[in-house]
C-alpha positions as CSV (number, residue, x, y, z in Angstrom):
1,X,-9.4,96.4,4.8
2,X,-9.2,93.5,2.4
3,X,-7.4,90.2,3.1
4,X,-4.9,91.1,0.4
5,X,-4.1,94.4,2.2
6,X,-3.9,92.7,5.6
7,X,-1.6,90.1,4.1
8,X,0.9,92.7,3.1
9,X,0.8,94.3,6.5
10,X,1.2,91.2,8.7
11,X,3.3,89.0,6.4
12,X,0.8,86.2,6.2
13,X,-0.4,84.8,2.9
14,X,-3.9,85.6,1.7
15,X,-4.7,81.9,1.7
16,X,-3.7,81.4,5.3
17,X,-5.6,84.5,6.4
18,X,-8.6,83.1,4.6
19,X,-8.2,79.8,6.5
20,X,-7.9,81.7,9.8
21,X,-11.0,83.7,9.0
22,X,-13.0,80.5,8.3
23,X,-11.6,78.7,11.4
24,X,-9.8,76.1,9.3
25,X,-6.5,76.1,11.1
26,X,-6.1,73.8,14.1
27,X,-3.9,76.2,16.1
28,X,-4.4,79.7,14.7
29,X,-2.9,81.6,17.7
30,X,0.3,82.5,15.9
31,X,-1.7,84.1,13.1
32,X,-4.2,85.8,15.4
33,X,-1.3,87.2,17.5
34,X,0.1,88.9,14.3
35,X,-3.3,90.2,13.3
36,X,-4.1,91.5,16.7
37,X,-0.7,93.1,17.0
38,X,-1.2,94.9,13.7
39,X,-4.5,96.4,14.9
40,X,-3.1,97.0,18.4
41,X,-5.7,94.7,20.0
42,X,-4.9,92.4,22.9
43,X,-5.0,88.9,21.5
44,X,-5.8,87.4,24.9
45,X,-8.8,89.5,25.4
46,X,-10.0,89.4,21.8
47,X,-9.8,85.6,21.6
48,X,-10.9,85.2,25.3
49,X,-7.9,83.0,25.9
50,X,-8.2,83.4,29.7
51,X,-11.1,81.0,29.4
52,X,-8.9,78.2,28.2
53,X,-8.6,75.3,30.7
54,X,-5.3,74.8,32.5
55,X,-5.7,71.8,34.8
56,X,-3.5,69.3,33.0
57,X,0.1,69.8,31.8
58,X,-1.3,69.5,28.2
59,X,-3.9,72.2,28.8
60,X,-1.2,74.4,30.3
61,X,1.1,74.0,27.3
62,X,-1.7,74.7,24.9
63,X,-2.6,77.8,26.9
64,X,1.0,79.0,26.9
65,X,1.2,78.4,23.1
66,X,-2.0,80.5,22.7
67,X,-0.9,83.3,24.9
68,X,2.5,83.8,23.3
69,X,1.2,83.2,19.8
70,X,3.7,80.4,19.1
71,X,3.6,79.0,15.7
72,X,4.7,75.5,16.7
73,X,5.8,73.4,19.7
74,X,9.4,74.2,19.0
75,X,8.7,77.9,19.7
76,X,7.0,76.9,23.0
77,X,10.0,74.8,23.9
78,X,12.3,77.7,23.2
79,X,10.2,80.0,25.3
80,X,10.2,77.6,28.2
81,X,13.9,76.7,27.8
82,X,13.2,73.1,26.7
83,X,13.6,71.2,23.4
84,X,10.7,70.5,21.1
85,X,11.1,66.8,21.8
86,X,10.7,67.4,25.5
87,X,7.6,69.5,25.0
88,X,6.2,66.8,22.7
89,X,6.9,64.2,25.4
90,X,5.0,66.4,27.9
91,X,2.1,66.4,25.5
92,X,2.0,62.7,24.9
93,X,3.6,60.5,27.4
94,X,5.8,62.1,30.0
95,X,4.5,62.5,33.6
96,X,6.1,65.7,34.8
97,X,7.7,66.0,38.2
98,X,6.3,68.4,40.8
99,X,9.2,70.8,40.2
100,X,8.4,70.9,36.5
101,X,4.7,71.3,37.1
102,X,5.5,74.2,39.5
103,X,7.9,75.8,36.9
104,X,5.1,75.6,34.2
105,X,2.6,77.1,36.6
106,X,5.0,80.0,37.4
107,X,5.6,80.6,33.7
108,X,1.9,80.6,33.0
109,X,1.2,83.0,35.8
110,X,4.0,85.3,34.5
111,X,2.5,85.2,31.0
112,X,-0.9,86.0,32.2
113,X,0.5,89.1,34.1
114,X,2.5,90.5,31.1
115,X,1.0,93.4,29.2
116,X,0.4,92.6,25.6
């Protein structure tokens, strides 16, 4: 299958697919999720996302973004029930409470258990 054909099937431009193929996109998980879904391949297994670290809040948020194939942090915020600004604060400056940390841990465990 050519990039042009794949582009038509997954709704991603040829240029973007080319960048994904050459690993030139910083967070390509959104695109890989669409590609894997088209080929009926589990994106988590294919990309070995289970190997991503998840010790810090930031690592957990990146892992959640990768697992769900979120295009941006706004999508992650919506998935978690938070605003984009709150997720950005978690990534940069906010020290989360124990309750929030536990909530993110439960959400991450739920995602890891979902069939894809």
